[in-house]
N, C-alpha and C positions, 0 to 999 in steps of 0.2 A: 459804584455802578455794578449791578449784578450781571453775571455772564449769561449769554444766550443759552437756552435749554439745549441739551445734547439731543442728537437724533433719537437715542433710546428713550429719553423722557418724552419727546414729542410722540413717538409711536405708542408709548404706554398711554398717553393722554388720548390719542385717537382711538385706541382699542377700548379704553374704559368709557370714554364719552359715547362711542357708538353702542357699547353694551347697554348703558343706561337708557339711551334713546330707544333702542329696539325693545328693551325689556318693558318700557312703559307703553310704547306705541303698539307693539304686537300683543303685549299683555292686556291692553284695554279691550282688544277684540276677543281674546280668550275669556277674560273675566266677565264680560257681558253676554257671553254665548248662552248662558242658562236663563237669562232674563226674558227672552222671547219678546224683545222690544220691536217696535215698528222700524222699518228701514230708515226713515228720516231721523229718528232719534239715534239710531246706530251711527249714521254719518256724523251727526253732531258730536257724539262721544269720541269717535275716531279723530275728527278734526282737532278737537281741543286736547285730547290725550297726546297725539303726535306733535301738535304744535307747541304745547307747553313743555312736553318732554324734551323736544329739541331745543327750545329756548333755554332751558336750564342746563342741558348738556353742553351746548355751545358756549354759554356764559362761563361755565366752569372750566372749560378747556382752552378757550381762545387765547388766554395769556401764555399758554405753554406751546400749543401746536398750531394755533390759529383756528381750532374748532371746525375743521372741515367735516369730519364724521360722515363722509359720503364720497364714494369714488367719483361720482359725476361732478361734485363740487371740486374735488381734487383736480380733475381734468380741466375744469373751468378756470381754476386758479393757475394751473400750469400754462395754459395757452395765454393767459394774461400776464405771465411772468411774475406771478406772486408765489409760486411754489417751484423749487428747484427740480430739475429733471431727475437728479439722483434720489430725490425724496419721493417722487410720484409713486413708483411701484411699492416701496415700503409702506407708504401711507395707505394705499389700497389694500394691501395684505392685512395691515393692522385693523382697518375698518371691517373687513370681511370676518376676521377672527373674532372681533368684539361682537358682531352681529350673530355669528354662529353660536358663540358662547351664550348670548342672551336667549336664542332659540332653544338651546339645550337646557337652560335653566327653567324655561317655561314648561318644556316637555317633562322635566323631572318633578316640577312643583305642582302642576295642575293635573287633575284627573284626565285620563286620556280621552274620554268621551267629549270633554269640553273643547280640547284642542282640535280634535278631528273634525268637529262640526264647522270650524272656521279655518281649517288648515294651519293651525297654530299662528294665526295672525298674519299670514302671508297675503299679499294682494292678489285679487282674482280679476279676470277679464270678463266684462259683461258679454253675455252670449250674443247680443245684438251687434257687437262690433267685430270688424275684421281685424286681423293681426296688424295690418298696416295702419288702421285707425288707432289701434292701441299704442303703437309706436309714436304716432303723431301727437296723441294726447299727452303721453309721458314726456315727449320732447318739449311741448309747449309749457307744461306745468313745471318742468325742471328749469327751463329758461327763466321763468318768473322767479323761481327760488334762487337760482344762482345770481340773477340780476339783483335780487334783494341782498344776497350775501355781499356783493361788491358795494352796493349803495349804502348799506347800513353798518358794515363792519370792516371792509377792506380799504375802501377809499379813505385817505387821510382826512378828507373833509366831512366824513360821515359823522352823524350824531353819536354820542357815546351812550348807547342804549343796550350794550351787550348783545345777547342773542335774541332780544325781544322781537326785532323786526324780522329776523329769519323765522322765528317761530310763528309769527303772524302770517308770513307768506305761506307756510305749510298749512295753517288753518284755512286760509282762503283757497289753496289748491285742492285740499281734500273736500271742501264744500262744493267745488266745481266738478271735480272728476272722481271723487271717492266712489260713486256708484257706477262708474264706467270702467276704470282700470284699477281702482284701489288707491290711485294717486300715490304711488310709491316714491317716485322722483329720486330714487336712491337704490342702486343695485344691492348694496349691503342690507338695507332694510327689507328688500324683497327676498334675497337668497338666504339670509340667515335663518328665518323661520322655515323656508322651504327645505333646506338641507337638514335642519334639526328634526323636522317633522316627517321627512321622507315624502314630501309633496312636490312632484316634478311635472307640472303641466306642460302641454305641448307648446304653449305660448310663452314659456319662461324668458325667451330671449328679448321680448319687448321691454323687459325691465333692465336690460343691459343696453340695447341699442338706443332706445328713446331717451333715457336720462343722459347718456354720454353725449348724444347729439345736442340736446338742449343745453347741457352744461358748457360744452365747447363753444356753441354759438353765443351764449351769454357772455362768456369770458372775452371772446373776440369783439363783440359789440361794445362792451364796456371799455375795453382797452383802446379801441380805435375811434369810438364815437363819443364817449362820455368823459373819459379821463383827460386831464390837461396834458398837452404834448410835453414830452421831456426835452 
């Protein structure tokens, strides 16, 4: 019987998995910037790039670290007692580091004009929304995502489909809210490209508050209403 992975290996998996996810998710926005496609096509590309990228990254890391790859998911797992308190902050730091590294890789690899036009793949708030509405939308989308994490990967009764269900949840969320908030659902996914590209919008905090609220609520709901009592 193999020993459980050490914390250092778990953190390496979280950082690398988040790097891969953000590289593909944010990179899809940068890579299509020069195509001048219509907004609907752009949303479809974003939905499938982020969803498929996350499905692969989660599947590749879930056997080592659980494949959280998202501070909001980490909080959701923590309140549901699926992540130890001593591991919460290290997980979040590793995820942010991986996302920033992915953002820096995009800045280094792509022509600057391509990245600037889409703020290096960072999510943006629709001007028709208030900041409060942005927080609410991010919270709802993240609730759905973390609920999917529990129901398709964490719960012992879950189907053995790797990260596919989680990736499909991201596809659905981006189709719903991609044109409203960018449907980040992940502080690391939002802040990695922002930090790397030097893009600091006034509404940055909606991508912290909204996802954390949604992740925590999903963890509590699943723990107390869905899981079998211990």
